[in-house]
C-alpha positions as protocol buffer text, in pm:
chain_id: "A"
residue {
  index: 1
  type: MET
  ca { x: 0 y: 0 z: 0 }
}
residue {
  index: 2
  type: PHE
  ca { x: 285 y: 238 z: 85 }
}
residue {
  index: 3
  type: LYS
  ca { x: 435 y: 199 z: -263 }
}
residue {
  index: 4
  type: LYS
  ca { x: 101 y: 252 z: -438 }
}
residue {
  index: 5
  type: ILE
  ca { x: 38 y: 572 z: -243 }
}
residue {
  index: 6
  type: LEU
  ca { x: 395 y: 685 z: -304 }
}
residue {
  index: 7
  type: CYS
  ca { x: 349 y: 634 z: -677 }
}
residue {
  index: 8
  type: VAL
  ca { x: 46 y: 866 z: -663 }
}
residue {
  index: 9
  type: ALA
  ca { x: 249 y: 1120 z: -462 }
}
residue {
  index: 10
  type: LEU
  ca { x: 523 y: 1111 z: -723 }
}
residue {
  index: 11
  type: LEU
  ca { x: 266 y: 1175 z: -994 }
}
residue {
  index: 12
  type: ALA
  ca { x: 166 y: 1492 z: -812 }
}
residue {
  index: 13
  type: ALA
  ca { x: 518 y: 1607 z: -721 }
}
residue {
  index: 14
  type: LEU
  ca { x: 665 y: 1549 z: -1067 }
}
residue {
  index: 15
  type: THR
  ca { x: 382 y: 1708 z: -1263 }
}
residue {
  index: 16
  type: ILE
  ca { x: 593 y: 2021 z: -1298 }
}
residue {
  index: 17
  type: PRO
  ca { x: 682 y: 2251 z: -1590 }
}
residue {
  index: 18
  type: ALA
  ca { x: 929 y: 2138 z: -1856 }
}
residue {
  index: 19
  type: PHE
  ca { x: 1287 y: 2154 z: -1735 }
}
residue {
  index: 20
  type: ALA
  ca { x: 1495 y: 2280 z: -2026 }
}
residue {
  index: 21
  type: ALA
  ca { x: 1445 y: 2629 z: -2162 }
}
residue {
  index: 22
  type: ASP
  ca { x: 1505 y: 2490 z: -2510 }
}
residue {
  index: 23
  type: GLN
  ca { x: 1280 y: 2186 z: -2475 }
}
residue {
  index: 24
  type: VAL
  ca { x: 1389 y: 1863 z: -2638 }
}
residue {
  index: 25
  type: SER
  ca { x: 1193 y: 1547 z: -2707 }
}
residue {
  index: 26
  type: PRO
  ca { x: 1157 y: 1356 z: -2379 }
}
residue {
  index: 27
  type: ILE
  ca { x: 1315 y: 1015 z: -2345 }
}
residue {
  index: 28
  type: VAL
  ca { x: 1051 y: 747 z: -2294 }
}
residue {
  index: 29
  type: PRO
  ca { x: 1089 y: 371 z: -2332 }
}
residue {
  index: 30
  type: ALA
  ca { x: 985 y: 380 z: -2698 }
}
residue {
  index: 31
  type: ARG
  ca { x: 1195 y: 681 z: -2795 }
}
residue {
  index: 32
  type: THR
  ca { x: 1564 y: 738 z: -2719 }
}
residue {
  index: 33
  type: GLU
  ca { x: 1686 y: 951 z: -3010 }
}
residue {
  index: 34
  type: ALA
  ca { x: 1744 y: 1255 z: -2786 }
}
residue {
  index: 35
  type: VAL
  ca { x: 2036 y: 1092 z: -2607 }
}
residue {
  index: 36
  type: ALA
  ca { x: 2222 y: 1026 z: -2931 }
}
residue {
  index: 37
  type: ALA
  ca { x: 2159 y: 1372 z: -3072 }
}
residue {
  index: 38
  type: GLY
  ca { x: 2375 y: 1588 z: -2841 }
}
residue {
  index: 39
  type: ALA
  ca { x: 2721 y: 1721 z: -2900 }
}
residue {
  index: 40
  type: ARG
  ca { x: 3009 y: 1532 z: -2739 }
}
residue {
  index: 41
  type: GLY
  ca { x: 3139 y: 1653 z: -2404 }
}
residue {
  index: 42
  type: THR
  ca { x: 3408 y: 1538 z: -2164 }
}
residue {
  index: 43
  type: GLU
  ca { x: 3442 y: 1395 z: -1818 }
}
residue {
  index: 44
  type: ALA
  ca { x: 3424 y: 1609 z: -1504 }
}
residue {
  index: 45
  type: GLY
  ca { x: 3714 y: 1850 z: -1471 }
}
residue {
  index: 46
  type: ALA
  ca { x: 3755 y: 1884 z: -1848 }
}
residue {
  index: 47
  type: PRO
  ca { x: 3592 y: 2137 z: -2086 }
}
residue {
  index: 48
  type: VAL
  ca { x: 3215 y: 2165 z: -2045 }
}
residue {
  index: 49
  type: PRO
  ca { x: 3003 y: 2029 z: -2331 }
}
residue {
  index: 50
  type: LEU
  ca { x: 2832 y: 2301 z: -2534 }
}
residue {
  index: 51
  type: ASP
  ca { x: 2517 y: 2096 z: -2598 }
}
residue {
  index: 52
  type: LYS
  ca { x: 2341 y: 1980 z: -2282 }
}
residue {
  index: 53
  type: LYS
  ca { x: 2032 y: 1843 z: -2453 }
}
residue {
  index: 54
  type: PRO
  ca { x: 2105 y: 1475 z: -2378 }
}
residue {
  index: 55
  type: ALA
  ca { x: 2129 y: 1548 z: -2004 }
}
residue {
  index: 56
  type: TYR
  ca { x: 1818 y: 1766 z: -2007 }
}
residue {
  index: 57
  type: ALA
  ca { x: 1634 y: 1492 z: -2196 }
}
residue {
  index: 58
  type: LEU
  ca { x: 1729 y: 1236 z: -1932 }
}
residue {
  index: 59
  type: LEU
  ca { x: 1588 y: 1460 z: -1660 }
}
residue {
  index: 60
  type: ASP
  ca { x: 1274 y: 1547 z: -1850 }
}
residue {
  index: 61
  type: GLY
  ca { x: 1216 y: 1181 z: -1929 }
}
residue {
  index: 62
  type: VAL
  ca { x: 1150 y: 1105 z: -1563 }
}
residue {
  index: 63
  type: GLY
  ca { x: 909 y: 1394 z: -1519 }
}
residue {
  index: 64
  type: GLN
  ca { x: 741 y: 1323 z: -1852 }
}
residue {
  index: 65
  type: MET
  ca { x: 678 y: 961 z: -1756 }
}
residue {
  index: 66
  type: PHE
  ca { x: 492 y: 1066 z: -1442 }
}
residue {
  index: 67
  type: ARG
  ca { x: 309 y: 1347 z: -1625 }
}
residue {
  index: 68
  type: GLN
  ca { x: 182 y: 1101 z: -1885 }
}
residue {
  index: 69
  type: MET
  ca { x: 67 y: 866 z: -1609 }
}
residue {
  index: 70
  type: ALA
  ca { x: -113 y: 1153 z: -1439 }
}
residue {
  index: 71
  type: MET
  ca { x: -286 y: 1265 z: -1760 }
}
residue {
  index: 72
  type: THR
  ca { x: -393 y: 918 z: -1872 }
}
residue {
  index: 73
  type: GLY
  ca { x: -468 y: 778 z: -1529 }
}
residue {
  index: 74
  type: SER
  ca { x: -284 y: 460 z: -1623 }
}
residue {
  index: 75
  type: GLY
  ca { x: 38 y: 292 z: -1521 }
}
residue {
  index: 76
  type: GLY
  ca { x: 187 y: 211 z: -1183 }
}
residue {
  index: 77
  type: PRO
  ca { x: 493 y: 43 z: -1034 }
}
residue {
  index: 78
  type: ASP
  ca { x: 537 y: -184 z: -1337 }
}
residue {
  index: 79
  type: LYS
  ca { x: 545 y: 109 z: -1578 }
}
residue {
  index: 80
  type: VAL
  ca { x: 783 y: 301 z: -1352 }
}
residue {
  index: 81
  type: GLU
  ca { x: 1015 y: 1 z: -1333 }
}
residue {
  index: 82
  type: LYS
  ca { x: 1022 y: -33 z: -1711 }
}
residue {
  index: 83
  type: GLY
  ca { x: 1081 y: 338 z: -1750 }
}
residue {
  index: 84
  type: ILE
  ca { x: 1374 y: 367 z: -1508 }
}
residue {
  index: 85
  type: GLN
  ca { x: 1542 y: 66 z: -1666 }
}
residue {
  index: 86
  type: GLN
  ca { x: 1530 y: 243 z: -2003 }
}
residue {
  index: 87
  type: PHE
  ca { x: 1651 y: 572 z: -1850 }
}
residue {
  index: 88
  type: MET
  ca { x: 1948 y: 392 z: -1694 }
}
residue {
  index: 89
  type: ALA
  ca { x: 2038 y: 233 z: -2027 }
}
residue {
  index: 90
  type: ASP
  ca { x: 2012 y: 576 z: -2195 }
}
residue {
  index: 91
  type: ALA
  ca { x: 2233 y: 734 z: -1927 }
}
residue {
  index: 92
  type: LYS
  ca { x: 2500 y: 466 z: -1964 }
}
residue {
  index: 93
  type: LYS
  ca { x: 2497 y: 515 z: -2341 }
}
residue {
  index: 94
  type: ALA
  ca { x: 2523 y: 893 z: -2307 }
}
residue {
  index: 95
  type: LYS
  ca { x: 2813 y: 862 z: -2063 }
}
residue {
  index: 96
  type: ALA
  ca { x: 2995 y: 618 z: -2292 }
}
residue {
  index: 97
  type: GLN
  ca { x: 2961 y: 874 z: -2573 }
}
residue {
  index: 98
  type: ASN
  ca { x: 3084 y: 1156 z: -2344 }
}
residue {
  index: 99
  type: GLN
  ca { x: 2751 y: 1339 z: -2369 }
}
residue {
  index: 100
  type: ILE
  ca { x: 2714 y: 1365 z: -1990 }
}
residue {
  index: 101
  type: ASN
  ca { x: 2987 y: 1400 z: -1730 }
}
residue {
  index: 102
  type: ALA
  ca { x: 3066 y: 1172 z: -1439 }
}
residue {
  index: 103
  type: VAL
  ca { x: 2903 y: 1395 z: -1176 }
}
residue {
  index: 104
  type: PHE
  ca { x: 2569 y: 1410 z: -1356 }
}
residue {
  index: 105
  type: PHE
  ca { x: 2575 y: 1036 z: -1430 }
}
residue {
  index: 106
  type: ARG
  ca { x: 2642 y: 940 z: -1069 }
}
residue {
  index: 107
  type: ARG
  ca { x: 2366 y: 1163 z: -929 }
}
residue {
  index: 108
  type: TYR
  ca { x: 2117 y: 1063 z: -1198 }
}
residue {
  index: 109
  type: ALA
  ca { x: 2185 y: 691 z: -1142 }
}
residue {
  index: 110
  type: TYR
  ca { x: 2135 y: 739 z: -767 }
}
residue {
  index: 111
  type: LEU
  ca { x: 1806 y: 920 z: -834 }
}
residue {
  index: 112
  type: LEU
  ca { x: 1682 y: 626 z: -1041 }
}
residue {
  index: 113
  type: ALA
  ca { x: 1795 y: 386 z: -769 }
}
residue {
  index: 114
  type: VAL
  ca { x: 1592 y: 577 z: -509 }
}
residue {
  index: 115
  type: ILE
  ca { x: 1281 y: 570 z: -729 }
}
residue {
  index: 116
  type: LYS
  ca { x: 1328 y: 196 z: -779 }
}
residue {
  index: 117
  type: MET
  ca { x: 1367 y: 135 z: -405 }
}
residue {
  index: 118
  type: VAL
  ca { x: 1043 y: 311 z: -316 }
}
residue {
  index: 119
  type: ILE
  ca { x: 840 y: 164 z: -603 }
}
residue {
  index: 120
  type: ALA
  ca { x: 965 y: -194 z: -638 }
}
residue {
  index: 121
  type: PRO
  ca { x: 783 y: -464 z: -441 }
}
residue {
  index: 122
  type: ASP
  ca { x: 952 y: -607 z: -132 }
}
residue {
  index: 123
  type: PRO
  ca { x: 750 y: -908 z: -12 }
}
residue {
  index: 124
  type: GLY
  ca { x: 797 y: -964 z: 359 }
}
residue {
  index: 125
  type: GLY
  ca { x: 983 y: -634 z: 405 }
}
residue {
  index: 126
  type: ILE
  ca { x: 1319 y: -806 z: 373 }
}
residue {
  index: 127
  type: LEU
  ca { x: 1488 y: -496 z: 235 }
}
residue {
  index: 128
  type: THR
  ca { x: 1311 y: -250 z: 465 }
}
residue {
  index: 129
  type: PRO
  ca { x: 1618 y: -173 z: 686 }
}
residue {
  index: 130
  type: VAL
  ca { x: 1836 y: -111 z: 379 }
}
residue {
  index: 131
  type: ILE
  ca { x: 1572 y: 98 z: 203 }
}
residue {
  index: 132
  type: ASP
  ca { x: 1501 y: 305 z: 516 }
}
residue {
  index: 133
  type: ARG
  ca { x: 1874 y: 374 z: 560 }
}
residue {
  index: 134
  type: GLU
  ca { x: 1916 y: 484 z: 197 }
}
residue {
  index: 135
  type: LEU
  ca { x: 1602 y: 697 z: 201 }
}
residue {
  index: 136
  type: GLY
  ca { x: 1718 y: 859 z: 523 }
}
residue {
  index: 137
  type: GLN
  ca { x: 2048 y: 957 z: 362 }
}
residue {
  index: 138
  type: PHE
  ca { x: 1877 y: 1076 z: 43 }
}
residue {
  index: 139
  type: VAL
  ca { x: 1615 y: 1289 z: 220 }
}
residue {
  index: 140
  type: GLY
  ca { x: 1880 y: 1432 z: 452 }
}
residue {
  index: 141
  type: ASN
  ca { x: 2121 y: 1519 z: 172 }
}
residue {
  index: 142
  type: VAL
  ca { x: 1856 y: 1676 z: -53 }
}
residue {
  index: 143
  type: LEU
  ca { x: 1615 y: 1840 z: 192 }
}
residue {
  index: 144
  type: GLY
  ca { x: 1824 y: 1864 z: 509 }
}
residue {
  index: 145
  type: GLU
  ca { x: 1545 y: 1689 z: 697 }
}
residue {
  index: 146
  type: GLU
  ca { x: 1521 y: 1380 z: 913 }
}
residue {
  index: 147
  type: TRP
  ca { x: 1360 y: 1086 z: 734 }
}
residue {
  index: 148
  type: LYS
  ca { x: 1017 y: 1028 z: 888 }
}
residue {
  index: 149
  type: GLY
  ca { x: 1015 y: 659 z: 802 }
}
residue {
  index: 150
  type: SER
  ca { x: 666 y: 518 z: 828 }
}
residue {
  index: 151
  type: GLY
  ca { x: 538 y: 822 z: 1015 }
}
residue {
  index: 152
  type: PRO
  ca { x: 296 y: 1087 z: 889 }
}
residue {
  index: 153
  type: GLY
  ca { x: 426 y: 1285 z: 596 }
}
residue {
  index: 154
  type: ALA
  ca { x: 684 y: 1025 z: 492 }
}
residue {
  index: 155
  type: ILE
  ca { x: 532 y: 969 z: 147 }
}
residue {
  index: 156
  type: GLY
  ca { x: 519 y: 1337 z: 61 }
}
residue {
  index: 157
  type: GLN
  ca { x: 870 y: 1382 z: 200 }
}
residue {
  index: 158
  type: VAL
  ca { x: 1017 y: 1122 z: -37 }
}
residue {
  index: 159
  type: ALA
  ca { x: 826 y: 1257 z: -337 }
}
residue {
  index: 160
  type: ASN
  ca { x: 940 y: 1610 z: -253 }
}
residue {
  index: 161
  type: ALA
  ca { x: 1304 y: 1498 z: -223 }
}
residue {
  index: 162
  type: ILE
  ca { x: 1292 y: 1324 z: -563 }
}
residue {
  index: 163
  type: ALA
  ca { x: 1136 y: 1627 z: -734 }
}
residue {
  index: 164
  type: THR
  ca { x: 1388 y: 1858 z: -562 }
}
residue {
  index: 165
  type: GLU
  ca { x: 1683 y: 1646 z: -674 }
}
residue {
  index: 166
  type: ILE
  ca { x: 1561 y: 1661 z: -1036 }
}
residue {
  index: 167
  type: ILE
  ca { x: 1545 y: 2040 z: -1015 }
}
residue {
  index: 168
  type: ASP
  ca { x: 1887 y: 2053 z: -846 }
}
residue {
  index: 169
  type: LEU
  ca { x: 2033 y: 1848 z: -1130 }
}
residue {
  index: 170
  type: GLN
  ca { x: 1884 y: 2089 z: -1382 }
}
residue {
  index: 171
  type: MET
  ca { x: 2042 y: 2379 z: -1194 }
}
residue {
  index: 172
  type: TYR
  ca { x: 2373 y: 2193 z: -1198 }
}
residue {
  index: 173
  type: LEU
  ca { x: 2349 y: 2173 z: -1578 }
}
residue {
  index: 174
  type: ASP
  ca { x: 2237 y: 2535 z: -1610 }
}
residue {
  index: 175
  type: ASN
  ca { x: 2540 y: 2658 z: -1418 }
}
residue {
  index: 176
  type: LEU
  ca { x: 2823 y: 2437 z: -1546 }
}
residue {
  index: 177
  type: GLU
  ca { x: 2998 y: 2726 z: -1718 }
}
residue {
  index: 178
  type: THR
  ca { x: 2962 y: 2950 z: -1412 }
}
residue {
  index: 179
  type: ARG
  ca { x: 3102 y: 2675 z: -1189 }
}
residue {
  index: 180
  type: GLU
  ca { x: 3401 y: 2641 z: -1418 }
}
residue {
  index: 181
  type: LYS
  ca { x: 3469 y: 3016 z: -1406 }
}
residue {
  index: 182
  type: LEU
  ca { x: 3435 y: 3025 z: -1027 }
}
residue {
  index: 183
  type: ARG
  ca { x: 3670 y: 2730 z: -989 }
}
residue {
  index: 184
  type: LYS
  ca { x: 3926 y: 2896 z: -1212 }
}
residue {
  index: 185
  type: ALA
  ca { x: 3900 y: 3219 z: -1010 }
}
residue {
  index: 186
  type: TRP
  ca { x: 3934 y: 3023 z: -686 }
}
residue {
  index: 187
  type: ASP
  ca { x: 4244 y: 2845 z: -811 }
}
residue {
  index: 188
  type: GLU
  ca { x: 4399 y: 3177 z: -914 }
}
residue {
  index: 189
  type: LYS
  ca { x: 4332 y: 3329 z: -570 }
}
residue {
  index: 190
  type: SER
  ca { x: 4477 y: 3022 z: -402 }
}
residue {
  index: 191
  type: ASN
  ca { x: 4791 y: 3048 z: -610 }
}
residue {
  index: 192
  type: ASP
  ca { x: 4830 y: 3414 z: -509 }
}
residue {
  index: 193
  type: VAL
  ca { x: 4846 y: 3332 z: -137 }
}
residue {
  index: 194
  type: LEU
  ca { x: 5070 y: 3028 z: -164 }
}
residue {
  index: 195
  type: PRO
  ca { x: 5433 y: 3090 z: -58 }
}
residue {
  index: 196
  type: PRO
  ca { x: 5685 y: 3078 z: -341 }
}
residue {
  index: 197
  type: LYS
  ca { x: 5849 y: 2743 z: -396 }
}
residue {
  index: 198
  type: LYS
  ca { x: 6198 y: 2717 z: -252 }
}
residue {
  index: 199
  type: ASP
  ca { x: 6482 y: 2614 z: -473 }
}
residue {
  index: 200
  type: SER
  ca { x: 6562 y: 2249 z: -459 }
}
residue {
  index: 201
  type: ALA
  ca { x: 6840 y: 2155 z: -220 }
}
residue {
  index: 202
  type: PRO
  ca { x: 7171 y: 2088 z: -391 }
}
residue {
  index: 203
  type: ALA
  ca { x: 7252 y: 1726 z: -450 }
}
residue {
  index: 204
  type: PRO
  ca { x: 7509 y: 1581 z: -207 }
}
residue {
  index: 205
  type: ALA
  ca { x: 7864 y: 1581 z: -337 }
}
residue {
  index: 206
  type: ALA
  ca { x: 7985 y: 1255 z: -479 }
}
residue {
  index: 207
  type: ARG
  ca { x: 8229 y: 1066 z: -257 }
}
């Protein structure tokens, strides 16, 4: 019952406006062209890719899946499971083609893992301690709140954390260039305050 209610809560939380300013075709299980269409980028720490459409499409795919479920009134845990499996395959492909960087991939994969944990069936509650621990860390890291577990408000709390993480990932993409400039400026300031390197000590005389 918890997972069914949570699925409904996710439908409400993720029925939000389109993420990218320049909207691209969302990635859904039957359509993955958007991932292959972006310009090639590089791993974290290297030059920022100029075309972020594959990453935006991966984010919008999650929201679009829940929006379609909300509009049609169909779907459920099975559809979510199928969707996140396709999104993970798309993300791996995009990373292999250097269309998304390592930071985005790691956070996006973790987001999908969280959705899977709260949606997938767990007969007998065997995984409950593990799931509760992971959800506690996720909610704390994203919202700065204590995980309410099975208490009142827990369902909305998880849905809110998932929606917030999607928006945070979009903001990460939006500000990649700014982050790079700030890091460069920080490195330059750090170099200014570092003491000059001393000359190397002379090598000992040969005996």
